[in-house]
Biopython code that builds the backbone (N, CA, C, O; Angstrom):
import numpy as np
from Bio.PDB.StructureBuilder import StructureBuilder

atoms = [
    (1, "UNK", "N", (122.558, 186.258, 125.079)),
    (1, "UNK", "CA", (121.589, 185.295, 124.556)),
    (1, "UNK", "C", (120.587, 186.004, 123.665)),
    (1, "UNK", "O", (120.232, 187.159, 123.899)),
    (2, "UNK", "N", (120.143, 185.305, 122.655)),
    (2, "UNK", "CA", (119.139, 185.884, 121.772)),
    (2, "UNK", "C", (117.777, 185.854, 122.448)),
    (2, "UNK", "O", (117.570, 185.169, 123.450)),
    (3, "UNK", "N", (116.870, 186.604, 121.882)),
    (3, "UNK", "CA", (115.505, 186.655, 122.405)),
    (3, "UNK", "C", (114.888, 185.255, 122.458)),
    (3, "UNK", "O", (114.275, 184.881, 123.458)),
    (4, "UNK", "N", (115.052, 184.481, 121.380)),
    (4, "UNK", "CA", (114.456, 183.136, 121.337)),
    (4, "UNK", "C", (115.090, 182.208, 122.365)),
    (4, "UNK", "O", (114.397, 181.397, 122.979)),
    (5, "UNK", "N", (116.405, 182.320, 122.557)),
    (5, "UNK", "CA", (117.053, 181.497, 123.581)),
    (5, "UNK", "C", (116.528, 181.828, 124.962)),
    (5, "UNK", "O", (116.297, 180.937, 125.779)),
    (6, "UNK", "N", (116.339, 183.106, 125.219)),
    (6, "UNK", "CA", (115.783, 183.510, 126.509)),
    (6, "UNK", "C", (114.371, 182.984, 126.689)),
    (6, "UNK", "O", (113.982, 182.583, 127.787)),
    (7, "UNK", "N", (113.608, 182.986, 125.608)),
    (7, "UNK", "CA", (112.217, 182.564, 125.665)),
    (7, "UNK", "C", (112.072, 181.048, 125.766)),
    (7, "UNK", "O", (111.297, 180.549, 126.582)),
    (8, "UNK", "N", (112.817, 180.317, 124.940)),
    (8, "UNK", "CA", (112.636, 178.865, 124.848)),
    (8, "UNK", "C", (113.789, 178.052, 125.433)),
    (8, "UNK", "O", (113.704, 176.824, 125.480)),
    (9, "UNK", "N", (114.829, 178.684, 125.865)),
    (9, "UNK", "CA", (115.983, 177.971, 126.371)),
    (9, "UNK", "C", (116.932, 177.632, 125.239)),
    (9, "UNK", "O", (116.636, 177.910, 124.077)),
    (10, "UNK", "N", (118.067, 177.036, 125.563)),
    (10, "UNK", "CA", (119.049, 176.724, 124.522)),
    (10, "UNK", "C", (118.515, 175.662, 123.571)),
    (10, "UNK", "O", (117.694, 174.823, 123.942)),
    (11, "UNK", "N", (119.004, 175.720, 122.332)),
    (11, "UNK", "CA", (118.564, 174.716, 121.369)),
    (11, "UNK", "C", (119.242, 173.388, 121.674)),
    (11, "UNK", "O", (120.364, 173.346, 122.180)),
    (12, "UNK", "N", (118.554, 172.325, 121.363)),
    (12, "UNK", "CA", (119.043, 170.974, 121.638)),
    (12, "UNK", "C", (119.871, 170.492, 120.445)),
    (12, "UNK", "O", (119.432, 170.621, 119.302)),
    (13, "UNK", "N", (121.056, 169.942, 120.692)),
    (13, "UNK", "CA", (121.837, 169.387, 119.584)),
    (13, "UNK", "C", (121.063, 168.257, 118.896)),
    (13, "UNK", "O", (120.536, 167.358, 119.552)),
    (14, "UNK", "N", (121.010, 168.323, 117.583)),
    (14, "UNK", "CA", (120.311, 167.313, 116.790)),
    (14, "UNK", "C", (121.317, 166.295, 116.255)),
    (14, "UNK", "O", (122.489, 166.613, 116.048)),
    (15, "UNK", "N", (120.846, 165.073, 116.035)),
    (15, "UNK", "CA", (121.680, 164.009, 115.476)),
    (15, "UNK", "C", (120.820, 163.190, 114.522)),
    (15, "UNK", "O", (119.653, 162.925, 114.809)),
    (16, "UNK", "N", (121.384, 162.795, 113.404)),
    (16, "UNK", "CA", (120.633, 162.028, 112.408)),
    (16, "UNK", "C", (120.683, 160.529, 112.722)),
    (16, "UNK", "O", (121.491, 160.069, 113.529)),
    (17, "UNK", "N", (119.806, 159.795, 112.069)),
    (17, "UNK", "CA", (119.764, 158.338, 112.247)),
    (17, "UNK", "C", (121.097, 157.701, 111.881)),
    (17, "UNK", "O", (121.571, 156.820, 112.598)),
    (18, "UNK", "N", (121.710, 158.127, 110.784)),
    (18, "UNK", "CA", (122.991, 157.527, 110.391)),
    (18, "UNK", "C", (124.100, 157.872, 111.384)),
    (18, "UNK", "O", (124.978, 157.048, 111.642)),
    (19, "UNK", "N", (124.067, 159.088, 111.945)),
    (19, "UNK", "CA", (125.060, 159.455, 112.960)),
    (19, "UNK", "C", (124.886, 158.631, 114.234)),
    (19, "UNK", "O", (125.870, 158.230, 114.857)),
    (20, "UNK", "N", (123.636, 158.378, 114.619)),
    (20, "UNK", "CA", (123.371, 157.525, 115.787)),
    (20, "UNK", "C", (123.902, 156.122, 115.526)),
    (20, "UNK", "O", (124.565, 155.529, 116.377)),
    (21, "UNK", "N", (123.606, 155.603, 114.346)),
    (21, "UNK", "CA", (124.068, 154.261, 113.989)),
    (21, "UNK", "C", (125.589, 154.167, 114.081)),
    (21, "UNK", "O", (126.117, 153.189, 114.610)),
    (22, "UNK", "N", (126.291, 155.167, 113.574)),
    (22, "UNK", "CA", (127.751, 155.178, 113.638)),
    (22, "UNK", "C", (128.242, 155.225, 115.087)),
    (22, "UNK", "O", (129.177, 154.511, 115.451)),
    (23, "UNK", "N", (127.616, 156.062, 115.910)),
    (23, "UNK", "CA", (128.013, 156.146, 117.323)),
    (23, "UNK", "C", (127.810, 154.802, 118.024)),
    (23, "UNK", "O", (128.641, 154.377, 118.826)),
    (24, "UNK", "N", (126.702, 154.145, 117.711)),
    (24, "UNK", "CA", (126.411, 152.860, 118.357)),
    (24, "UNK", "C", (127.399, 151.785, 117.924)),
    (24, "UNK", "O", (127.749, 150.906, 118.712)),
    (25, "UNK", "N", (127.848, 151.853, 116.675)),
    (25, "UNK", "CA", (128.787, 150.840, 116.179)),
    (25, "UNK", "C", (130.223, 151.128, 116.594)),
    (25, "UNK", "O", (130.944, 150.227, 117.023)),
    (26, "UNK", "N", (130.640, 152.393, 116.464)),
    (26, "UNK", "CA", (132.063, 152.707, 116.588)),
    (26, "UNK", "C", (132.382, 153.778, 117.620)),
    (26, "UNK", "O", (133.555, 154.026, 117.900)),
    (27, "UNK", "N", (131.394, 154.401, 118.178)),
    (27, "UNK", "CA", (131.630, 155.549, 119.036)),
    (27, "UNK", "C", (131.724, 155.210, 120.504)),
    (27, "UNK", "O", (132.211, 154.149, 120.896)),
    (28, "UNK", "N", (131.245, 156.140, 121.301)),
    (28, "UNK", "CA", (131.313, 156.029, 122.754)),
    (28, "UNK", "C", (130.165, 155.214, 123.336)),
    (28, "UNK", "O", (130.020, 155.132, 124.555)),
    (29, "UNK", "N", (129.367, 154.626, 122.496)),
    (29, "UNK", "CA", (128.212, 153.840, 122.922)),
    (29, "UNK", "C", (127.279, 154.651, 123.825)),
    (29, "UNK", "O", (127.164, 154.397, 125.024)),
    (30, "UNK", "N", (126.624, 155.627, 123.214)),
    (30, "UNK", "CA", (125.700, 156.464, 123.988)),
    (30, "UNK", "C", (124.492, 155.655, 124.460)),
    (30, "UNK", "O", (124.194, 154.583, 123.933)),
    (31, "UNK", "N", (123.817, 156.190, 125.452)),
    (31, "UNK", "CA", (122.562, 155.602, 125.911)),
    (31, "UNK", "C", (121.445, 156.144, 125.026)),
    (31, "UNK", "O", (121.263, 157.357, 124.916)),
    (32, "UNK", "N", (120.704, 155.244, 124.402)),
    (32, "UNK", "CA", (119.537, 155.645, 123.620)),
    (32, "UNK", "C", (118.349, 155.606, 124.576)),
    (32, "UNK", "O", (117.993, 154.556, 125.110)),
    (33, "UNK", "N", (117.752, 156.762, 124.777)),
    (33, "UNK", "CA", (116.643, 156.911, 125.715)),
    (33, "UNK", "C", (115.356, 157.109, 124.928)),
    (33, "UNK", "O", (115.139, 158.161, 124.328)),
    (34, "UNK", "N", (114.511, 156.094, 124.935)),
    (34, "UNK", "CA", (113.228, 156.138, 124.216)),
    (34, "UNK", "C", (112.171, 156.688, 125.167)),
    (34, "UNK", "O", (111.885, 156.082, 126.200)),
    (35, "UNK", "N", (111.591, 157.834, 124.820)),
    (35, "UNK", "CA", (110.649, 158.504, 125.717)),
    (35, "UNK", "C", (109.190, 158.295, 125.285)),
    (35, "UNK", "O", (108.302, 159.040, 125.701)),
    (36, "UNK", "N", (108.954, 157.283, 124.454)),
    (36, "UNK", "CA", (107.582, 156.972, 124.041)),
    (36, "UNK", "C", (106.883, 156.147, 125.120)),
    (36, "UNK", "O", (107.460, 155.852, 126.167)),
    (37, "UNK", "N", (105.655, 155.787, 124.850)),
    (37, "UNK", "CA", (104.878, 154.953, 125.761)),
    (37, "UNK", "C", (105.235, 153.482, 125.534)),
    (37, "UNK", "O", (105.705, 153.132, 124.451)),
    (38, "UNK", "N", (105.025, 152.613, 126.527)),
    (38, "UNK", "CA", (105.401, 151.199, 126.398)),
    (38, "UNK", "C", (104.820, 150.498, 125.174)),
    (38, "UNK", "O", (105.507, 149.693, 124.546)),
    (39, "UNK", "N", (103.568, 150.786, 124.825)),
    (39, "UNK", "CA", (102.986, 150.122, 123.655)),
    (39, "UNK", "C", (103.691, 150.551, 122.366)),
    (39, "UNK", "O", (103.836, 149.740, 121.452)),
    (40, "UNK", "N", (104.127, 151.796, 122.277)),
    (40, "UNK", "CA", (104.880, 152.255, 121.109)),
    (40, "UNK", "C", (106.249, 151.579, 121.067)),
    (40, "UNK", "O", (106.715, 151.164, 120.006)),
    (41, "UNK", "N", (106.878, 151.474, 122.221)),
    (41, "UNK", "CA", (108.197, 150.850, 122.332)),
    (41, "UNK", "C", (108.133, 149.394, 121.872)),
    (41, "UNK", "O", (109.015, 148.924, 121.153)),
    (42, "UNK", "N", (107.085, 148.685, 122.291)),
    (42, "UNK", "CA", (106.938, 147.268, 121.918)),
    (42, "UNK", "C", (106.757, 147.086, 120.412)),
    (42, "UNK", "O", (107.081, 146.027, 119.875)),
    (43, "UNK", "N", (106.251, 148.089, 119.737)),
    (43, "UNK", "CA", (106.051, 147.997, 118.285)),
    (43, "UNK", "C", (107.355, 148.099, 117.512)),
    (43, "UNK", "O", (107.396, 147.798, 116.319)),
    (44, "UNK", "N", (108.407, 148.517, 118.173)),
    (44, "UNK", "CA", (109.718, 148.587, 117.542)),
    (44, "UNK", "C", (110.551, 149.719, 118.105)),
    (44, "UNK", "O", (110.080, 150.849, 118.233)),
    (45, "UNK", "N", (111.796, 149.406, 118.440)),
    (45, "UNK", "CA", (112.699, 150.389, 119.022)),
    (45, "UNK", "C", (114.129, 150.107, 118.570)),
    (45, "UNK", "O", (114.411, 149.075, 117.962)),
    (46, "UNK", "N", (115.015, 151.033, 118.875)),
    (46, "UNK", "CA", (116.432, 150.873, 118.571)),
    (46, "UNK", "C", (117.014, 149.868, 119.564)),
    (46, "UNK", "O", (116.765, 149.950, 120.767)),
    (47, "UNK", "N", (117.784, 148.926, 119.045)),
    (47, "UNK", "CA", (118.362, 147.886, 119.893)),
    (47, "UNK", "C", (119.133, 148.507, 121.056)),
    (47, "UNK", "O", (119.951, 149.406, 120.865)),
    (48, "UNK", "N", (118.858, 148.014, 122.255)),
    (48, "UNK", "CA", (119.540, 148.480, 123.450)),
    (48, "UNK", "C", (118.943, 149.737, 124.078)),
    (48, "UNK", "O", (119.425, 150.208, 125.108)),
    (49, "UNK", "N", (117.895, 150.278, 123.459)),
    (49, "UNK", "CA", (117.291, 151.506, 123.986)),
    (49, "UNK", "C", (116.665, 151.266, 125.354)),
    (49, "UNK", "O", (116.135, 150.191, 125.635)),
    (50, "UNK", "N", (116.738, 152.290, 126.194)),
    (50, "UNK", "CA", (116.117, 152.251, 127.517)),
    (50, "UNK", "C", (114.794, 153.003, 127.418)),
    (50, "UNK", "O", (114.753, 154.148, 126.967)),
    (51, "UNK", "N", (113.727, 152.359, 127.837)),
    (51, "UNK", "CA", (112.412, 152.987, 127.827)),
    (51, "UNK", "C", (112.217, 153.808, 129.093)),
    (51, "UNK", "O", (112.351, 153.304, 130.208)),
    (52, "UNK", "N", (111.896, 155.086, 128.899)),
    (52, "UNK", "CA", (111.559, 155.974, 130.007)),
    (52, "UNK", "C", (110.570, 157.001, 129.451)),
    (52, "UNK", "O", (110.977, 158.055, 128.961)),
    (53, "UNK", "N", (109.271, 156.694, 129.526)),
    (53, "UNK", "CA", (108.282, 157.616, 128.966)),
    (53, "UNK", "C", (108.476, 159.044, 129.486)),
    (53, "UNK", "O", (108.845, 159.260, 130.640)),
    (54, "UNK", "N", (108.220, 159.997, 128.612)),
    (54, "UNK", "CA", (108.438, 161.399, 128.947)),
    (54, "UNK", "C", (107.765, 161.790, 130.256)),
    (54, "UNK", "O", (108.335, 162.548, 131.042)),
    (55, "UNK", "N", (106.559, 161.282, 130.500)),
    (55, "UNK", "CA", (105.843, 161.658, 131.721)),
    (55, "UNK", "C", (106.487, 161.074, 132.988)),
    (55, "UNK", "O", (106.083, 161.436, 134.093)),
    (56, "UNK", "N", (107.467, 160.187, 132.855)),
    (56, "UNK", "CA", (108.178, 159.615, 134.007)),
    (56, "UNK", "C", (109.597, 160.174, 134.155)),
    (56, "UNK", "O", (110.309, 159.833, 135.099)),
    (57, "UNK", "N", (109.995, 161.025, 133.224)),
    (57, "UNK", "CA", (111.388, 161.474, 133.176)),
    (57, "UNK", "C", (111.839, 162.160, 134.460)),
    (57, "UNK", "O", (112.910, 161.842, 134.976)),
    (58, "UNK", "N", (111.054, 163.086, 134.985)),
    (58, "UNK", "CA", (111.482, 163.808, 136.191)),
    (58, "UNK", "C", (111.724, 162.871, 137.373)),
    (58, "UNK", "O", (112.712, 163.023, 138.092)),
    (59, "UNK", "N", (110.832, 161.908, 137.576)),
    (59, "UNK", "CA", (110.999, 161.046, 138.757)),
    (59, "UNK", "C", (112.039, 159.944, 138.564)),
    (59, "UNK", "O", (112.517, 159.377, 139.547)),
    (60, "UNK", "N", (112.405, 159.623, 137.302)),
    (60, "UNK", "CA", (113.378, 158.557, 137.051)),
    (60, "UNK", "C", (114.723, 159.052, 136.542)),
    (60, "UNK", "O", (115.622, 158.254, 136.277)),
    (61, "UNK", "N", (114.863, 160.363, 136.404)),
    (61, "UNK", "CA", (116.075, 160.954, 135.838)),
    (61, "UNK", "C", (117.335, 160.525, 136.589)),
    (61, "UNK", "O", (118.398, 160.387, 135.984)),
    (62, "UNK", "N", (117.226, 160.315, 137.889)),
    (62, "UNK", "CA", (118.402, 159.944, 138.692)),
    (62, "UNK", "C", (118.982, 158.594, 138.257)),
    (62, "UNK", "O", (120.123, 158.279, 138.595)),
    (63, "UNK", "N", (118.214, 157.797, 137.514)),
    (63, "UNK", "CA", (118.691, 156.502, 137.031)),
    (63, "UNK", "C", (119.566, 156.632, 135.785)),
    (63, "UNK", "O", (120.126, 155.641, 135.315)),
    (64, "UNK", "N", (119.685, 157.840, 135.250)),
    (64, "UNK", "CA", (120.455, 158.044, 134.022)),
    (64, "UNK", "C", (121.901, 158.416, 134.350)),
    (64, "UNK", "O", (122.154, 159.160, 135.298)),
    (65, "UNK", "N", (122.848, 157.896, 133.563)),
    (65, "UNK", "CA", (124.258, 158.191, 133.822)),
    (65, "UNK", "C", (124.637, 159.602, 133.379)),
    (65, "UNK", "O", (124.362, 159.995, 132.245)),
    (66, "UNK", "N", (125.264, 160.357, 134.269)),
    (66, "UNK", "CA", (125.674, 161.735, 133.939)),
    (66, "UNK", "C", (126.884, 161.765, 133.008)),
    (66, "UNK", "O", (127.018, 162.698, 132.217)),
    (67, "UNK", "N", (127.751, 160.787, 133.079)),
    (67, "UNK", "CA", (128.987, 160.820, 132.305)),
    (67, "UNK", "C", (128.901, 160.173, 130.931)),
    (67, "UNK", "O", (129.934, 159.900, 130.319)),
    (68, "UNK", "N", (127.717, 159.925, 130.439)),
    (68, "UNK", "CA", (127.534, 159.226, 129.160)),
    (68, "UNK", "C", (126.614, 160.048, 128.266)),
    (68, "UNK", "O", (125.647, 160.640, 128.745)),
    (69, "UNK", "N", (126.911, 160.086, 126.973)),
    (69, "UNK", "CA", (126.017, 160.775, 126.038)),
    (69, "UNK", "C", (124.665, 160.080, 126.037)),
    (69, "UNK", "O", (124.587, 158.853, 126.101)),
    (70, "UNK", "N", (123.609, 160.864, 125.964)),
    (70, "UNK", "CA", (122.254, 160.336, 125.892)),
    (70, "UNK", "C", (121.620, 160.834, 124.607)),
    (70, "UNK", "O", (121.663, 162.026, 124.303)),
    (71, "UNK", "N", (121.033, 159.918, 123.858)),
    (71, "UNK", "CA", (120.307, 160.271, 122.646)),
    (71, "UNK", "C", (118.834, 160.009, 122.899)),
    (71, "UNK", "O", (118.422, 158.867, 123.107)),
    (72, "UNK", "N", (118.048, 161.069, 122.881)),
    (72, "UNK", "CA", (116.609, 160.952, 123.120)),
    (72, "UNK", "C", (115.898, 160.653, 121.806)),
    (72, "UNK", "O", (116.219, 161.224, 120.763)),
    (73, "UNK", "N", (114.926, 159.747, 121.878)),
    (73, "UNK", "CA", (114.169, 159.363, 120.697)),
    (73, "UNK", "C", (112.704, 159.165, 121.056)),
    (73, "UNK", "O", (112.377, 158.662, 122.131)),
    (74, "UNK", "N", (111.833, 159.565, 120.146)),
    (74, "UNK", "CA", (110.402, 159.276, 120.262)),
    (74, "UNK", "C", (109.931, 158.886, 118.869)),
    (74, "UNK", "O", (110.725, 158.365, 118.085)),
    (75, "UNK", "N", (108.689, 159.116, 118.542)),
    (75, "UNK", "CA", (108.189, 158.713, 117.230)),
    (75, "UNK", "C", (108.615, 159.684, 116.132)),
    (75, "UNK", "O", (109.129, 159.263, 115.096)),
    (76, "UNK", "N", (108.402, 160.989, 116.355)),
    (76, "UNK", "CA", (108.701, 161.975, 115.316)),
    (76, "UNK", "C", (109.699, 163.037, 115.733)),
    (76, "UNK", "O", (110.153, 163.805, 114.885)),
    (77, "UNK", "N", (110.057, 163.108, 117.001)),
    (77, "UNK", "CA", (111.039, 164.075, 117.464)),
    (77, "UNK", "C", (110.501, 165.144, 118.394)),
    (77, "UNK", "O", (111.278, 165.937, 118.926)),
    (78, "UNK", "N", (109.213, 165.188, 118.603)),
    (78, "UNK", "CA", (108.625, 166.228, 119.448)),
    (78, "UNK", "C", (108.861, 165.953, 120.939)),
    (78, "UNK", "O", (109.384, 166.806, 121.656)),
    (79, "UNK", "N", (108.478, 164.774, 121.393)),
    (79, "UNK", "CA", (108.672, 164.423, 122.811)),
    (79, "UNK", "C", (110.142, 164.307, 123.158)),
    (79, "UNK", "O", (110.560, 164.689, 124.251)),
    (80, "UNK", "N", (110.929, 163.781, 122.229)),
    (80, "UNK", "CA", (112.357, 163.624, 122.510)),
    (80, "UNK", "C", (113.043, 164.978, 122.637)),
    (80, "UNK", "O", (113.971, 165.126, 123.433)),
    (81, "UNK", "N", (112.607, 165.956, 121.874)),
    (81, "UNK", "CA", (113.164, 167.302, 121.992)),
    (81, "UNK", "C", (112.867, 167.872, 123.378)),
    (81, "UNK", "O", (113.729, 168.490, 124.002)),
    (82, "UNK", "N", (111.643, 167.657, 123.849)),
    (82, "UNK", "CA", (111.281, 168.108, 125.201)),
    (82, "UNK", "C", (112.127, 167.405, 126.252)),
    (82, "UNK", "O", (112.626, 168.042, 127.180)),
    (83, "UNK", "N", (112.290, 166.100, 126.109)),
    (83, "UNK", "CA", (113.105, 165.333, 127.063)),
    (83, "UNK", "C", (114.546, 165.820, 127.050)),
    (83, "UNK", "O", (115.159, 165.981, 128.105)),
    (84, "UNK", "N", (115.083, 166.054, 125.870)),
    (84, "UNK", "CA", (116.466, 166.509, 125.754)),
    (84, "UNK", "C", (116.653, 167.873, 126.422)),
    (84, "UNK", "O", (117.671, 168.104, 127.074)),
    (85, "UNK", "N", (115.697, 168.763, 126.271)),
    (85, "UNK", "CA", (115.791, 170.074, 126.922)),
    (85, "UNK", "C", (115.803, 169.929, 128.443)),
    (85, "UNK", "O", (116.579, 170.590, 129.133)),
    (86, "UNK", "N", (114.943, 169.066, 128.949)),
    (86, "UNK", "CA", (114.896, 168.820, 130.392)),
    (86, "UNK", "C", (116.249, 168.303, 130.879)),
    (86, "UNK", "O", (116.786, 168.787, 131.875)),
    (87, "UNK", "N", (116.791, 167.316, 130.166)),
    (87, "UNK", "CA", (118.056, 166.713, 130.567)),
    (87, "UNK", "C", (119.219, 167.696, 130.445)),
    (87, "UNK", "O", (120.119, 167.699, 131.285)),
    (88, "UNK", "N", (119.207, 168.530, 129.405)),
    (88, "UNK", "CA", (120.259, 169.543, 129.243)),
    (88, "UNK", "C", (120.288, 170.488, 130.437)),
    (88, "UNK", "O", (121.356, 170.832, 130.944)),
    (89, "UNK", "N", (119.113, 170.900, 130.877)),
    (89, "UNK", "CA", (119.031, 171.817, 132.017)),
    (89, "UNK", "C", (119.585, 171.184, 133.292)),
    (89, "UNK", "O", (120.024, 171.892, 134.198)),
    (90, "UNK", "N", (119.564, 169.853, 133.361)),
    (90, "UNK", "CA", (120.068, 169.136, 134.538)),
    (90, "UNK", "C", (121.532, 168.733, 134.391)),
    (90, "UNK", "O", (122.080, 168.052, 135.258)),
    (91, "UNK", "N", (122.165, 169.151, 133.300)),
    (91, "UNK", "CA", (123.596, 168.908, 133.134)),
    (91, "UNK", "C", (123.993, 167.665, 132.366)),
    (91, "UNK", "O", (125.172, 167.313, 132.345)),
    (92, "UNK", "N", (123.054, 166.995, 131.739)),
    (92, "UNK", "CA", (123.372, 165.811, 130.943)),
    (92, "UNK", "C", (123.885, 166.224, 129.567)),
    (92, "UNK", "O", (123.528, 167.286, 129.056)),
    (93, "UNK", "N", (124.724, 165.377, 128.972)),
    (93, "UNK", "CA", (125.163, 165.553, 127.591)),
    (93, "UNK", "C", (124.148, 164.821, 126.733)),
    (93, "UNK", "O", (124.036, 163.597, 126.802)),
    (94, "UNK", "N", (123.408, 165.567, 125.924)),
    (94, "UNK", "CA", (122.244, 164.987, 125.274)),
    (94, "UNK", "C", (122.098, 165.448, 123.834)),
    (94, "UNK", "O", (122.480, 166.560, 123.470)),
    (95, "UNK", "N", (121.530, 164.556, 123.021)),
    (95, "UNK", "CA", (121.196, 164.827, 121.624)),
    (95, "UNK", "C", (119.752, 164.404, 121.396)),
    (95, "UNK", "O", (119.207, 163.576, 122.127)),
    (96, "UNK", "N", (119.149, 164.982, 120.377)),
    (96, "UNK", "CA", (117.792, 164.619, 119.975)),
    (96, "UNK", "C", (117.875, 163.983, 118.596)),
    (96, "UNK", "O", (118.425, 164.580, 117.670)),
    (97, "UNK", "N", (117.334, 162.773, 118.448)),
    (97, "UNK", "CA", (117.312, 162.097, 117.154)),
    (97, "UNK", "C", (116.327, 162.817, 116.235)),
    (97, "UNK", "O", (115.116, 162.755, 116.444)),
    (98, "UNK", "N", (116.846, 163.488, 115.232)),
    (98, "UNK", "CA", (116.032, 164.245, 114.287)),
    (98, "UNK", "C", (115.041, 163.321, 113.584)),
    (98, "UNK", "O", (115.436, 162.351, 112.937)),
    (99, "UNK", "N", (113.755, 163.630, 113.715)),
    (99, "UNK", "CA", (112.727, 162.847, 113.032)),
    (99, "UNK", "C", (112.328, 161.571, 113.756)),
    (99, "UNK", "O", (111.428, 160.863, 113.304)),
    (100, "UNK", "N", (112.980, 161.266, 114.872)),
    (100, "UNK", "CA", (112.605, 160.124, 115.703)),
    (100, "UNK", "C", (112.642, 158.780, 114.992)),
    (100, "UNK", "O", (113.409, 158.571, 114.051)),
    (101, "UNK", "N", (111.793, 157.876, 115.467)),
    (101, "UNK", "CA", (111.737, 156.513, 114.903)),
    (101, "UNK", "C", (111.260, 156.522, 113.455)),
    (101, "UNK", "O", (111.604, 155.627, 112.683)),
    (102, "UNK", "N", (110.477, 157.518, 113.085)),
    (102, "UNK", "CA", (110.045, 157.624, 111.682)),
    (102, "UNK", "C", (111.283, 157.777, 110.797)),
    (102, "UNK", "O", (111.404, 157.090, 109.783)),
    (103, "UNK", "N", (112.194, 158.663, 111.168)),
    (103, "UNK", "CA", (113.422, 158.870, 110.398)),
    (103, "UNK", "C", (114.336, 157.647, 110.474)),
    (103, "UNK", "O", (114.979, 157.284, 109.489)),
    (104, "UNK", "N", (114.389, 157.012, 111.653)),
    (104, "UNK", "CA", (115.216, 155.809, 111.832)),
    (104, "UNK", "C", (114.766, 154.717, 110.864)),
    (104, "UNK", "O", (115.589, 154.104, 110.184)),
    (105, "UNK", "N", (113.465, 154.481, 110.805)),
    (105, "UNK", "CA", (112.918, 153.450, 109.905)),
    (105, "UNK", "C", (113.097, 153.852, 108.442)),
    (105, "UNK", "O", (113.419, 153.013, 107.600)),
    (106, "UNK", "N", (112.890, 155.132, 108.142)),
    (106, "UNK", "CA", (113.043, 155.617, 106.768)),
    (106, "UNK", "C", (114.478, 155.412, 106.288)),
    (106, "UNK", "O", (114.707, 155.166, 105.104)),
    (107, "UNK", "N", (115.444, 155.512, 107.202)),
    (107, "UNK", "CA", (116.852, 155.296, 106.864)),
    (107, "UNK", "C", (117.203, 153.808, 106.806)),
    (107, "UNK", "O", (118.357, 153.438, 106.591)),
    (108, "UNK", "N", (116.188, 152.964, 107.000)),
    (108, "UNK", "CA", (116.341, 151.502, 106.940)),
    (108, "UNK", "C", (117.311, 150.970, 108.009)),
    (108, "UNK", "O", (118.075, 150.034, 107.772)),
    (109, "UNK", "N", (117.253, 151.595, 109.177)),
    (109, "UNK", "CA", (118.053, 151.142, 110.303)),
    (109, "UNK", "C", (117.303, 150.004, 111.006)),
    (109, "UNK", "O", (116.076, 149.932, 110.926)),
    (110, "UNK", "N", (118.022, 149.128, 111.684)),
    (110, "UNK", "CA", (117.374, 147.978, 112.323)),
    (110, "UNK", "C", (116.469, 148.376, 113.480)),
    (110, "UNK", "O", (116.770, 149.288, 114.250)),
    (111, "UNK", "N", (115.344, 147.660, 113.579)),
    (111, "UNK", "CA", (114.365, 147.885, 114.634)),
    (111, "UNK", "C", (114.171, 146.568, 115.390)),
    (111, "UNK", "O", (113.985, 145.512, 114.785)),
    (112, "UNK", "N", (114.218, 146.650, 116.699)),
    (112, "UNK", "CA", (114.026, 145.471, 117.547)),
    (112, "UNK", "C", (112.638, 145.500, 118.156)),
    (112, "UNK", "O", (112.126, 146.555, 118.529)),
    (113, "UNK", "N", (112.036, 144.316, 118.248)),
    (113, "UNK", "CA", (110.701, 144.206, 118.862)),
    (113, "UNK", "C", (110.755, 143.326, 120.067)),
    (113, "UNK", "O", (109.734, 143.110, 120.720)),
]
sb = StructureBuilder()
sb.init_structure("model")
sb.init_model(0)
sb.init_chain("A")
sb.init_seg("    ")
for serial, (resi, resn, name, xyz) in enumerate(atoms, 1):
    if name == "N":
        sb.init_residue(resn, " ", resi, " ")
    sb.init_atom(name, np.array(xyz, "f"), 0.0, 1.0, " ", f" {name:<3s}", serial, name[0])
structure = sb.get_structure()
């Protein structure tokens, strides 16, 4: 392992908004895990996303399916990266949406309220 991997842990696989959209339409139908706060979620989220704020992740993690890809999303990608690292350490197959909801909206992907 490199020095940085030892220091910060393994890097989290990144996925773009268009790749997420393709997976949701034609792929394995991953679970989109929104780790923002409820008020942020209500302002707009990816259709079908499950809300689980980052500060609740440890106590609610058992509710997540181990055999399904999970795509973590937040507003800009910071909290989702943290969530993805936590889930990776617990054995989940996980991706981090690069740029979060900001990138999703910039790519003109649909937002549900």
